[in-house]
C-alpha atoms as one frame of an Amber mdcrd trajectory, in Angstrom:
protein
 -23.184 -40.512  16.226 -24.311 -37.550  18.368 -24.340 -34.080  16.854 -21.476
 -32.140  18.456 -22.522 -28.800  16.996 -22.977 -25.972  19.452 -25.118 -22.938
  18.616 -25.120 -19.391  19.946 -28.787 -19.736  20.940 -27.576 -21.906  23.828
 -25.182 -19.239  25.109 -26.681 -16.541  27.278 -25.106 -13.321  28.501 -28.045
 -12.482  30.762 -26.833 -10.926  34.004 -23.318 -10.358  32.647 -21.693  -6.978
  32.180 -18.914  -6.444  29.634 -16.584  -3.449  29.576 -14.811  -2.563  26.320
 -11.837  -0.211  26.093  -9.181   0.810  23.587  -5.728   1.490  24.960  -2.278
   2.509  23.755  -1.669   3.800  20.225  -4.791   4.043  18.083  -5.242   1.802
  15.044  -7.798   1.790  12.212 -10.359  -0.940  12.816 -10.560  -0.428  16.594
 -14.036   1.067  16.143 -15.168  -1.960  14.140 -13.993  -4.162  17.025 -15.814
  -2.010  19.613 -18.982  -2.118  17.480 -18.812  -5.928  17.196 -18.292  -6.355
  20.973 -21.208  -4.021  21.795 -23.641  -5.552  19.320 -22.704  -9.165  20.019
 -22.863  -8.490  23.772 -26.333  -6.917  23.511 -27.436  -9.709  21.127 -26.701
 -12.400  23.760 -28.447 -10.380  26.485 -25.441  -8.877  28.302 -24.991  -5.241
  29.278 -22.032  -3.614  27.532 -20.203  -0.547  28.802 -17.892   1.834  26.957
 -14.808   2.655  29.008 -13.684   5.972  27.524 -10.017   7.065  27.405  -8.638
   3.568  28.016  -7.295   2.695  31.470  -7.396   6.356  32.486 -11.184   6.281
  32.116 -11.341   3.077  34.153  -9.336   4.689  36.974 -11.266   7.989  36.865
 -14.715   6.351  36.543 -17.744   8.660  36.489 -18.977   9.526  32.998 -16.005
   7.716  31.483 -17.873   4.423  31.987 -21.213   4.505  30.151 -23.628   1.822
  29.067 -23.635   1.334  25.285 -26.748   0.900  23.158 -27.188  -0.711  19.738
 -27.548   2.695  18.071 -24.538   4.199  19.870 -22.137   2.196  17.658 -23.887
   3.056  14.408 -21.641   4.735  11.799 -18.503   3.653  13.716 -17.460   0.939
  11.271 -15.906   3.256   8.691 -14.283   5.685  11.145 -10.524   5.492  11.762
  -8.864   5.864  15.164 -10.980   5.079  18.227 -14.239   6.896  18.953 -14.161
   5.955  22.653 -10.682   7.425  23.049  -7.322   6.096  24.143  -4.740   7.472
  26.561  -1.435   6.522  28.143  -2.179   5.976  31.815   0.452   6.252  34.562
  -2.163   5.849  37.291  -3.066   2.313  36.230   0.575   1.301  36.683   0.238
   2.018  40.385  -1.502  -0.232  42.905  -3.729   2.651  44.025  -4.819   3.286
  40.425  -5.779  -0.352  39.898  -7.661  -0.313  43.224  -9.767   2.658  42.040
 -10.346   0.925  38.691 -11.551  -2.245  40.471 -13.987  -0.192  42.564 -15.392
   1.535  39.471 -15.962  -1.822  37.741 -17.545  -3.532  40.779 -19.936  -0.608
  41.292 -21.295  -1.295  37.790 -21.079  -5.100  37.998 -18.472  -5.327  35.240
 -16.450  -8.544  35.543 -15.759  -9.105  31.843 -13.221  -6.904  30.105 -12.500
  -6.712  26.411  -9.213  -4.863  25.927  -8.195  -3.665  22.453  -4.574  -2.513
  22.436  -0.913  -3.512  22.164   1.234  -5.784  24.324   1.625  -3.161  27.093
  -2.145  -2.709  27.392  -2.753  -6.472  27.436   0.013  -7.130  29.980  -1.579
  -4.497  32.231  -4.955  -6.227  31.864  -3.452  -9.571  32.858  -1.798  -8.074
  35.962  -5.157  -6.506  36.889  -6.825  -9.929  36.563  -4.172 -11.621  38.730
  -4.554  -8.960  41.439  -8.371  -8.869  41.254  -9.240 -10.954  44.351  -6.647
  -9.067  46.439  -8.028  -5.733  45.267 -11.558  -6.797  46.216 -10.334  -7.846
  49.677  -8.827  -4.389  50.161 -12.075  -2.743  49.066 -14.039  -4.891  51.543
 -11.634  -3.989  54.384 -11.915  -0.277  53.609 -15.709  -0.604  53.554 -16.054
   0.562  49.931 -17.761  -2.640  48.836 -19.653  -5.321  50.765 -18.489  -8.881
  51.385 -21.464  -9.998  49.299 -20.321  -7.884  46.323 -16.815  -9.355  46.544
 -18.357 -12.854  46.359 -20.631 -12.015  43.426 -17.844 -10.329  41.442 -15.036
 -12.610  42.589 -13.566 -13.409  39.142 -12.447 -10.991  36.429 -12.380 -12.362
  32.860 -10.115 -10.766  30.276 -10.094 -11.200  26.499  -7.714  -9.160  24.378
  -7.668  -8.086  20.747  -4.452  -6.670  19.391  -4.837  -3.222  17.874  -1.458
  -2.166  16.530  -0.448  -0.885  13.110   3.063  -2.350  13.556   1.923  -6.021
  13.601   4.457  -6.457  16.399   2.552  -8.974  18.554   3.448 -12.662  18.434
   0.632 -15.189  18.277  -1.388 -13.583  15.470  -0.660 -13.300  11.750  -2.244
  -9.844  11.610  -3.129  -7.224  14.181  -6.046  -4.803  13.779  -4.837  -1.715
  11.887  -1.853  -3.230  10.069  -3.599  -3.688   6.722  -4.986  -0.120   6.815
  -1.524   1.269   7.633  -0.174  -0.638   4.618  -2.911   0.984   2.503  -1.732
   4.448   3.618   1.924   3.571   2.894   1.196   2.081  -0.529  -1.000   5.046
  -1.522   1.961   7.319  -0.737   4.491   5.066  -2.487   2.350   4.851  -5.631
   2.047   8.650  -5.676   5.779   9.111  -5.049   6.740   6.668  -7.796   5.072
   8.813 -10.456   6.957  11.962  -9.441  10.207  10.023  -8.920   9.895   8.603
 -12.444   9.393  12.071 -13.900  12.606  13.456 -12.365  14.731  10.262 -12.186
  14.853  10.514  -8.408  15.651   8.250  -5.507  13.163   8.369  -2.637  13.903
   7.255   0.916  10.664   6.505   2.769  10.584   6.213   6.532   7.708   4.151
   7.905   6.659   3.361  11.471   8.055   0.346  13.301  10.337   1.193  16.221
  10.795  -2.441  17.196   9.125  -4.288  14.318   9.912  -4.105  10.611   6.655
  -5.635   9.339   5.298  -2.448   7.715   8.635  -1.687   6.046   9.121  -5.253
   4.840   5.625  -5.796   3.455   5.417  -2.366   1.826   8.828  -3.057   0.209
   7.404  -6.312  -1.162   4.209  -4.579  -2.304   5.991  -1.855  -4.281   9.108
  -3.739  -5.361  11.454  -1.424  -3.411  15.159  -1.595  -4.216  16.250  -1.805
  -0.579  14.642  -2.201   2.837  16.085  -1.697   6.330  14.335  -3.368   9.300
  15.239  -3.864  12.992  14.956  -7.691  12.964  17.528  -8.180  10.215  20.126
  -5.385  10.204  22.261  -5.316   7.045  25.668  -6.961   7.128  28.817  -4.822
   7.372  29.601  -3.240   4.016  25.906  -2.846   3.185  26.464   0.734   2.061
  28.523  -0.343  -0.984  26.144  -3.207  -1.706  23.091  -0.928  -1.664  24.714
   1.706  -3.879  25.777  -1.002  -6.366  22.182  -2.286  -6.467  20.775   1.224
  -7.064  23.237   2.035  -9.856  22.699  -1.373 -11.497  18.939  -0.738 -11.473
  19.476   2.620 -13.219  21.771   1.010 -15.798  18.999  -1.462 -16.667  16.760
   1.474 -17.569  14.910   2.224 -14.315  14.237   5.938 -13.800  13.704   5.750
 -10.026  14.770   4.015  -6.830  12.738   3.407  -3.701  14.389   2.667  -0.346
  12.160   1.899   2.651  13.476   2.406   6.185  11.729   1.324   9.382  12.070
   4.016  12.062  13.831   1.485  14.338  16.377   0.293  11.740  19.945  -0.228
  12.996  23.168  -1.732  11.722  24.696  -4.936  13.140  26.351  -2.976  15.946
  23.131  -1.332  17.147  23.808   2.067  15.567  20.594   3.702  14.260  20.207
   4.052  10.483  18.132   7.160   9.822  16.405   8.023   6.560  18.515  11.191
   6.316  21.726   9.177   6.721  20.616   6.898   3.858  19.886   9.936   1.679
  23.317  11.462   2.397  24.951   8.132   1.561  23.206   7.900  -1.843  24.008
  11.533  -2.713  27.660  11.166  -1.636  28.343   7.858  -3.389  26.122   8.066
  -6.476  25.178  11.721  -6.875  21.508  10.772  -7.431  18.815  13.396  -6.855
  17.437  12.013  -3.559  14.474  12.982  -1.386  13.280  11.826   2.053   9.610
  11.322   2.964   8.701  10.549   6.580   5.155   9.173   6.648   4.606   9.587
  10.394   1.057   9.563  11.751  -0.486   9.419   8.277  -0.080   5.638   8.716
  -2.397   5.616  11.744  -5.072   7.742  10.117  -7.798   7.377   7.551 -10.628
   4.942   7.152 -10.001   1.240   7.932  -9.565  -1.150   5.013 -12.113  -3.889
   4.273  -9.675  -6.470   5.702  -9.394  -4.613   9.025 -13.163  -4.180   9.336
 -13.771  -7.884   8.724 -10.875  -8.942  10.990 -12.033  -6.630  13.805 -15.688
  -7.717  13.438 -14.762 -11.411  13.549 -12.445 -10.847  16.519 -15.031  -8.767
  18.405 -17.669 -11.482  18.077 -15.149 -14.173  19.061 -14.088 -12.083  22.088
 -17.678 -11.988  23.408 -17.997 -15.768  22.902 -14.735 -16.244  24.839 -16.056
 -14.096  27.718 -19.352 -16.026  27.805 -17.497 -19.343  27.995 -14.858 -18.207
  30.519 -14.691 -19.848  33.928 -12.696 -18.597  36.963  -9.788 -20.856  35.945
  -9.678 -19.757  32.290  -6.455 -17.874  31.503  -6.698 -14.437  29.892  -6.612
 -14.972  26.128  -6.059 -13.036  22.953  -8.272 -13.514  19.913  -5.836 -14.058
  17.041  -5.799 -14.701  13.318  -3.988 -17.816  12.102  -4.120 -18.132   8.327
  -7.814 -17.670   7.718  -9.073 -18.752  11.139  -9.895 -16.866  14.330  -8.268
 -18.664  17.276  -7.755 -18.012  20.997  -4.226 -17.975  22.393  -3.143 -17.510
  26.048  -2.328 -13.833  26.466   0.869 -14.239  28.476   2.313 -16.790  26.020
   1.955 -14.135  23.312   3.467 -11.417  25.507   6.414 -13.642  26.490   7.093
 -14.559  22.845   6.916 -10.875  21.853   9.437 -10.048  24.598  11.671 -12.891
  23.410  11.850 -11.285  19.963  13.200  -8.067  21.496  15.634 -10.048  23.653
  16.937 -11.925  20.591  17.432  -8.608  18.761  19.223  -7.069  21.770  21.538
 -10.093  21.880  22.145  -9.871  18.098  20.482 -13.269  17.416  18.782 -11.889
  14.328  17.848 -15.163  12.586  16.181 -16.244  15.840  14.306 -12.913  16.042
  12.933 -13.408  12.527  11.848 -16.971  13.332  10.146 -15.865  16.549   8.153
 -13.254  14.605   6.308 -16.173  12.998   5.807 -17.905   9.677   4.180 -14.941
   7.957   7.069 -12.552   8.760   9.711 -15.140   7.833   7.980 -15.887   4.536
   7.776 -12.185   3.678  11.496 -11.760   4.306  12.477 -14.847   2.311  10.275
 -13.786  -0.618  11.694 -10.250  -0.572  15.264 -11.599  -0.656  14.356 -13.948
  -3.493  12.850 -11.188  -5.638  15.015  -8.172  -4.950  18.596  -9.346  -5.147
  19.229 -10.124  -8.784  22.245 -12.315  -9.270  24.614 -11.529 -12.135  24.265
 -13.962 -15.041  27.478 -15.841 -14.197  26.080 -16.657 -10.724  22.742 -17.996
 -11.993  22.223 -21.740 -12.338  21.423 -22.708 -15.936  18.573 -25.179 -15.943
  17.935 -25.147 -19.729  14.210 -25.353 -18.879  11.628 -23.067 -20.490   8.641
 -22.008 -18.351   5.588 -20.186 -19.742   3.298 -17.937 -17.683  -0.168 -16.723
 -18.746  -3.297 -15.014 -17.385  -6.691 -16.627 -18.010 -10.218 -15.334 -17.321
 -11.360 -11.870 -16.258  -8.681  -9.413 -15.081  -8.023  -9.243 -11.336  -5.882
  -6.708  -9.469  -2.690  -8.455  -8.326  -2.235 -10.569 -11.453   0.731  -8.424
 -12.513   2.392  -8.777  -9.098   2.064 -12.561  -9.493   3.564 -12.498 -13.010
   6.481 -10.310 -11.865   7.173 -12.634  -8.965   7.009 -15.760 -11.151   9.310
 -14.280 -13.806  11.953 -13.137 -11.327  11.918 -16.317  -9.248  12.069 -18.374
 -12.456  15.099 -16.429 -13.698  16.764 -16.773 -10.267  16.213 -20.547 -10.506
  17.966 -20.514 -13.893  14.958 -20.992 -16.191  14.139 -19.092 -19.372  10.753
 -17.442 -18.828   8.160 -16.990 -21.576   5.104 -14.726 -21.398   1.929 -15.735
 -23.230  -0.333 -12.834 -24.236  -4.149 -13.074 -24.117  -4.456 -16.398 -22.297
  -5.103 -19.647 -24.143  -6.249 -17.669 -27.193  -2.836 -16.069 -27.484  -1.234
 -19.433 -26.778  -2.694 -21.200 -29.793  -2.026 -18.133 -31.963   1.648 -18.215
 -30.970   1.702 -14.921 -28.993   4.617 -16.197 -26.911   7.862 -14.384 -26.225
  10.708 -14.473 -23.748  10.289 -12.140 -20.771  13.295 -10.894 -18.784  14.013
  -9.506 -15.324  13.763  -5.842 -16.328  10.570  -6.348 -18.355   8.493  -6.771
 -15.191   9.930  -3.803 -13.253   7.192  -1.713 -11.611   4.493  -4.314 -12.265
   3.407  -4.863  -8.627   1.314  -1.694  -8.429  -0.350  -2.058 -11.835  -4.008
  -3.117 -11.949  -5.592  -5.384 -14.569  -3.463  -7.756 -16.639  -0.470  -6.370
 -18.549  -0.048  -9.705 -20.357  -3.652  -9.530 -21.506  -6.241 -12.112 -20.540
  -9.145 -13.884 -22.253 -11.819 -16.367 -21.168 -11.083 -18.769 -24.058 -10.729
 -22.428 -23.026  -8.012 -24.598 -24.595  -9.984 -27.763 -25.552 -10.982 -26.588
 -29.056  -7.446 -25.466 -29.851  -5.518 -28.230 -28.113  -3.615 -29.324 -31.259
  -2.329 -25.798 -31.899  -1.428 -25.300 -28.217   0.537 -28.572 -28.216   2.294
 -27.411 -31.380   3.260 -24.103 -29.751   4.527 -26.023 -26.695   6.771 -28.023
 -29.058   7.928 -25.006 -31.118   8.972 -23.047 -28.017  10.060 -26.167 -26.099
   7.878 -25.239 -23.098   8.762 -27.522 -20.156   6.312 -26.150 -17.542   3.227
 -23.943 -17.293   2.088 -21.409 -14.691  -1.533 -20.325 -15.196  -2.770 -17.336
 -13.173  -6.511 -16.804 -13.363 -10.089 -17.602 -12.429 -12.539 -20.433 -13.066
 -11.583 -20.625 -16.768  -7.958 -21.196 -15.701  -9.132 -24.077 -13.481 -11.206
 -25.611 -16.303  -8.369 -24.997 -18.763  -5.847 -26.840 -16.608  -8.191 -29.838
 -16.407  -8.620 -29.798 -20.203  -4.845 -29.681 -20.723  -4.357 -32.592 -18.349
  -7.098 -34.615 -20.043  -5.363 -34.094 -23.416  -2.020 -35.490 -22.198  -2.847
 -38.949 -23.538  -2.994 -37.530 -27.084  -0.246 -34.908 -26.832   3.077 -35.743
 -25.188   3.936 -32.000 -25.311   1.376 -31.449 -22.532   3.113 -33.947 -20.222
   4.861 -31.173 -18.287   4.413 -29.778 -14.746   1.473 -27.356 -14.633   0.278
 -25.244 -11.730  -2.565 -22.780 -11.354  -2.662 -19.770  -9.023  -6.224 -18.483
  -8.320  -6.861 -14.881  -9.398 -10.463 -13.668  -9.628 -12.537 -11.029  -7.834
 -15.335 -13.609  -7.447 -13.252 -15.830  -5.114 -15.018 -18.908  -6.492 -12.096
 -21.294  -7.075 -12.310 -24.776  -5.485  -9.302 -25.617  -3.346  -8.582 -22.070
  -2.189 -10.170 -19.927   0.509  -8.858 -16.762  -1.152  -8.105 -15.567  -4.687
  -5.865 -12.744  -5.895  -8.037  -9.707  -6.659 -10.884 -10.366  -4.207  -9.428
  -8.071  -1.523  -9.106  -5.148  -3.974 -12.709  -5.696  -5.100 -13.888  -5.754
  -1.458 -12.168  -2.425  -0.839 -13.843  -0.940  -3.930 -17.253  -2.137  -2.644
 -16.553  -0.880   0.897 -15.374   2.555  -0.277 -18.480   2.974  -2.443 -20.812
   1.838   0.342 -19.187   4.351   2.716 -19.927   7.166   0.277 -23.463   5.957
  -0.311 -24.152   5.722   3.452 -22.807   9.238   3.830 -25.204  10.533   1.180
 -28.081   8.662   2.880 -27.272  10.218   6.254 -27.844  13.631   4.699 -31.241
  12.777   3.216 -32.473  10.455   6.043 -34.794   7.474   5.734 -33.284   6.031
   2.609 -32.430   2.441   1.716 -29.773   1.724  -0.895 -29.735  -1.527  -2.865
 -26.214  -2.168  -4.156 -25.398  -4.744  -6.822 -22.004  -6.462  -6.676 -20.211
  -8.883  -8.999 -19.527 -12.545  -8.306 -21.437 -14.775 -10.757 -23.094 -17.453
  -8.637 -20.627 -16.877  -5.796 -21.914 -14.648  -2.993 -18.475 -13.936  -1.471
 -18.306 -10.260  -2.464 -21.899  -9.548  -1.425 -21.537 -11.317   1.947 -18.061
 -10.216   3.014 -18.595  -6.769   1.468 -21.831  -6.592   3.474 -19.956  -7.431
   6.688 -17.293  -4.785   5.937 -19.833  -2.116   4.994 -22.341  -2.821   7.790
 -25.145  -3.910   5.443 -28.610  -4.837   6.667 -28.971  -7.774   4.269 -27.165
  -9.526   1.416 -29.010 -11.715  -1.077 -26.930 -14.514  -2.590 -27.440 -17.636
  -4.716 -26.090 -19.984  -2.027 -28.863 -19.034   0.413 -32.255 -19.158  -1.365
 -34.868 -16.689  -0.162 -38.608 -16.250  -0.621 -41.220 -13.530  -0.310 -41.458
 -14.070   3.466 -37.780 -13.233   3.938 -38.067 -10.183   1.691 -41.087  -9.025
   3.706 -39.207  -9.650   6.966 -36.261  -7.557   5.733 -38.564  -4.697   4.740
 -40.228  -4.788   8.183 -36.799  -4.852   9.838 -35.758  -1.727   7.918 -39.086
  -0.039   8.717 -38.406  -0.581  12.442 -34.838   0.648  12.019 -36.070   3.929
  10.523 -37.895   4.637  13.798 -34.521   4.759  15.608 -31.747   7.306  15.222
 -30.232   5.207  12.372 -32.301   6.375   9.431 -30.596   4.631   6.535 -30.334
   1.104   5.218 -27.938  -0.805   3.002 -28.807  -3.990   1.105 -26.205  -5.824
  -0.975 -27.118  -8.247  -3.694 -25.433  -9.595  -6.727 -26.765 -10.017 -10.241
 -30.371 -10.801  -9.461 -30.823 -12.229 -12.947 -28.827 -15.116 -11.473 -30.672
 -14.971  -8.156 -34.139 -15.157  -9.594 -33.193 -18.231 -11.657 -32.419 -19.989
  -8.385 -35.322 -18.647  -6.366 -38.159 -17.763  -8.724 -38.379 -16.354 -12.213
 -40.556 -13.582 -10.814 -37.861 -12.210  -8.449 -36.228  -9.898 -10.920 -34.028
  -6.990  -9.956 -36.875  -4.559 -10.544 -39.305  -6.660  -8.500 -37.132  -6.474
  -5.370 -36.493  -2.774  -5.859 -40.224  -2.093  -6.351 -41.140  -4.263  -3.344
 -38.819  -2.256  -1.077 -40.083   0.992  -2.562 -43.755   0.079  -2.208 -43.564
  -1.474   1.270 -41.382   1.331   2.552 -43.678   4.067   1.236 -44.134   6.783
   3.815 -41.250   5.360   5.893 -38.241   5.260   3.550 -37.459   5.627  -0.124
 -35.198   3.405  -2.194 -32.241   3.856  -4.546 -30.357   1.365  -6.749 -26.630
   1.312  -7.434 -24.786  -1.104  -9.746 -21.050  -1.177  -9.025 -20.130  -3.114
 -12.184 -16.593  -3.370 -13.513 -15.103  -0.847 -11.104 -14.695  -3.917  -8.840
 -12.182  -5.402 -11.303 -10.210  -2.208 -11.771  -7.922   0.047  -9.797  -4.513
  -0.398  -8.221  -4.205  -3.685  -6.304  -4.482  -3.543  -2.522  -1.386  -4.318
  -0.410  -2.886  -7.721   0.448  -3.384  -8.663  -3.216   0.101  -7.471  -4.158
   1.673  -9.569  -1.429  -0.589 -12.576  -1.820   0.107 -12.580  -5.576   3.837
 -12.151  -5.004   4.182 -14.927  -2.414   1.855 -17.484  -3.973   3.485 -17.114
  -7.428   6.980 -17.417  -5.889   5.897 -20.642  -4.162   4.374 -21.933  -7.409
   7.652 -21.321  -9.280   9.663 -23.129  -6.623   7.267 -26.086  -6.993   7.794
 -26.006 -10.789  11.597 -26.093 -10.328  11.276 -29.107  -8.027   8.939 -30.947
 -10.425  11.169 -30.202 -13.447  14.075 -31.948 -11.726  11.807 -34.771 -10.593
  10.384 -35.459 -14.069  13.563 -34.916 -16.111  14.574 -38.236 -17.656  16.898
 -39.045 -20.571  17.170 -35.463 -21.817  13.503 -34.479 -21.585  10.716 -33.577
 -19.151   7.831 -36.051 -19.022   5.145 -35.573 -16.376   1.795 -37.349 -16.617
   0.963 -38.108 -12.982  -2.009 -36.516 -11.212   0.233 -34.516  -8.893   2.032
 -32.835 -11.811  -1.038 -30.682 -12.601  -1.929 -28.802  -9.415  -3.782 -25.832
  -8.033  -1.967 -23.876  -5.333  -4.521 -22.564  -2.868  -4.813 -21.244   0.649
  -6.631 -23.794   2.816  -7.375 -22.563   6.348  -3.827 -21.983   7.621  -1.455
 -22.967   4.832  -0.722 -22.804   1.108  -1.369 -26.266  -0.338  -0.718 -27.886
  -3.751  -3.711 -30.005  -4.831  -4.047 -32.078  -8.033  -6.853 -30.507 -10.093
  -8.447 -33.907 -10.808  -8.883 -34.411  -7.066 -10.749 -31.094  -6.831 -13.457
 -32.246  -9.269 -15.555 -33.730  -6.470 -15.393 -30.391  -4.581 -16.747 -28.426
  -7.555 -20.237 -27.399  -8.642 -19.418 -27.027 -12.357 -22.912 -25.817 -13.319
 -22.700 -22.777 -11.037 -18.886 -22.463 -11.128 -18.421 -22.499  -7.362 -16.922
 -24.836  -4.733 -19.477 -27.135  -3.077 -18.305 -25.956   0.350 -17.395 -22.323
   1.008 -15.811 -21.222   4.286 -17.127 -17.652   4.148 -20.754 -18.827   4.489
 -19.914 -19.093   8.212 -19.578 -15.289   8.215 -23.180 -14.733   7.086 -24.653
 -15.176  10.586 -22.149 -12.570  11.858 -23.399 -10.060   9.310 -27.015 -10.788
  10.342 -26.267 -10.604  14.084 -24.469  -7.273  13.689 -27.490  -5.996  11.711
 -29.838  -7.080  14.576 -31.419 -10.146  12.977 -32.066 -13.214  15.097 -30.215
 -16.094  13.471 -28.653 -19.464  14.121 -24.868 -19.377  14.507 -22.709 -22.470
  14.849 -19.988 -21.768  17.444 -18.540 -25.309  17.468 -15.212 -24.061  16.105
 -14.942 -21.501  18.905 -13.705 -22.134  22.393 -10.492 -23.937  21.537  -7.547
 -22.386  23.339  -4.409 -22.980  21.288  -0.837 -22.691  22.483   1.962 -20.962
  20.624   4.259 -23.534  19.079   7.688 -22.387  18.058   7.916 -22.906  14.345
  10.898 -24.614  12.815  12.512 -23.233   9.707  10.860 -25.905   7.531   7.386
 -24.876   8.664   6.969 -21.847   6.417   3.840 -22.621   4.446   1.737 -19.765
   5.843   1.317 -16.605   3.848
């Protein structure tokens, strides 16, 4: 069978010129996208031009269009906003403006445009592309360009990347800047919650989102807000009484604060705006609560981009250059999008039309349709929020008579508490009695099991670590006692949230079913570990928070290096044998190299890296960053002589006279801290889905007054695979697991390593077989809601 793999070495940008611009509202991560386009473009041999001040710079020309160099995008990765500027441009909306823009591009040979902006910016780019040949004809007739030039530059290729903090563009799960905006919102909410608690206050927070409620909805999920108001789903008539009842009920259950989140474009069912001040006046009038309003405004656009946005923008920027290299005159303008965990290309105008359809549905008061058109991710967020926030009174709850236990196993990971809260509340809503097990399997066999109620998990989403307590103990040695505790407490199902020990533990419990009938119950595991080393899942709860901790520290270290000049920092990350944190952290931080177990290295590679850094110090970028993880593990794989000190001393010795070296061990700070918005929401949604699976299995396996489940598919791991959340029997994952090194045999993120090397100016082999597929937007039916 022929090898269908296609490598970047076979793609050449020689003779091509690429223009990159940022347009419309700024968004954190735009600079990371610009950097990726410039470096990938130069890497393949193309010329890349900055177009400053968006379309205005394209129309004005002159110094606004400048050739970019490799060094000119150094230090851009961690900067918010857009370094090359953005502006609203009336001129480009006119035919004359577009004619001047076409002339400026042709004069520089630019026929490939990478546009980073919102739907207005991308629609303008598509119109420009459609008019291109006509514009060139006009320029030939007026004598401003030659007939020959119009032939050479006859086709304009456009690739878009969506930079918008609102996440208001259909066709992508996330837009560049959204995750960073959520970071700003959640930082503010966490700060507000402490002062609100002190004074027993209600806070009304207004967040951006004139036409899209994504920021309001997801931040409400991430902080467990009491009420949220969004444009896509205006509250039903009589919502005022309903909201006030909910707030007072929350206070009666012992809560000392209320949080209400309002999107700036929120309206009621009749199209009347609902302002944050109106909500405050309502609460004061009806309940007399001490209430304050906080309008976040442009704080949400500012600050440094999150690790997620840097990685997303870097991946999209590289993919955009590949799309431009592969474009032919008949290729439609496309947008590089994120679907689940994959970068895909989608026709630009399909996305724009779908985005416009959302607004049309809202204008025509077809709100359910508007939510569905927003996509699976938005719909899932809304459904999960409804499930978790609206507590039914006891008389309305179904009574299942089932008991479900939840426990944390392994090292603590930020987001575990959000997952526990979600599981407990969904379980109670489904009618089950929920039990919390303290200290993992160790607490289980010791009988540290007690009922946990709705109010017990209030405020848990923003708490780091594990409030239940977690241990690495495996159950096999204590299986008799665990089975006894299952019988004593009549546990009918188990939800295990944790890392590799949780995975091993679930397999041990399943293996013991033949001896202990008490273990014949539905069991499901949700992956939660900073190492992201669980088979069957591309992502684990806690890994995103750890990446942000690494990225923040690297930013500070790079800043200190820029003051001293000619310094290389070697940073040690966590991860066991899994190189996820070192690799993806390296991509987010702009590292020069990352040493990992999965990719063995020798003295030649170390020497090559030192020489690379020596050359780099001769440029204007006089600092280096090398990520590695526990080299005690690395040297066991590579050579017993490659100790941590050896590599440090090698860099120090070889760099003598050119650069000096410093070490930094990040350690357990990667496991600590408040969970990131992504980890809060991932934990919340995946645990809710796990509990719904448990409810379904309990009904399925209930026979003659008892639950009995001993099939393979009654002990599952719920993981994110490419584009969807999937339940997989743990026994079927055995073949995918390297048990000696506690990692999956295949790891998707290894495909990102060449990107990190390319962006650090190393020649490398990069498989682009997955690229180049143009996918069409498919309207998703209500049943198709498996995406996160």
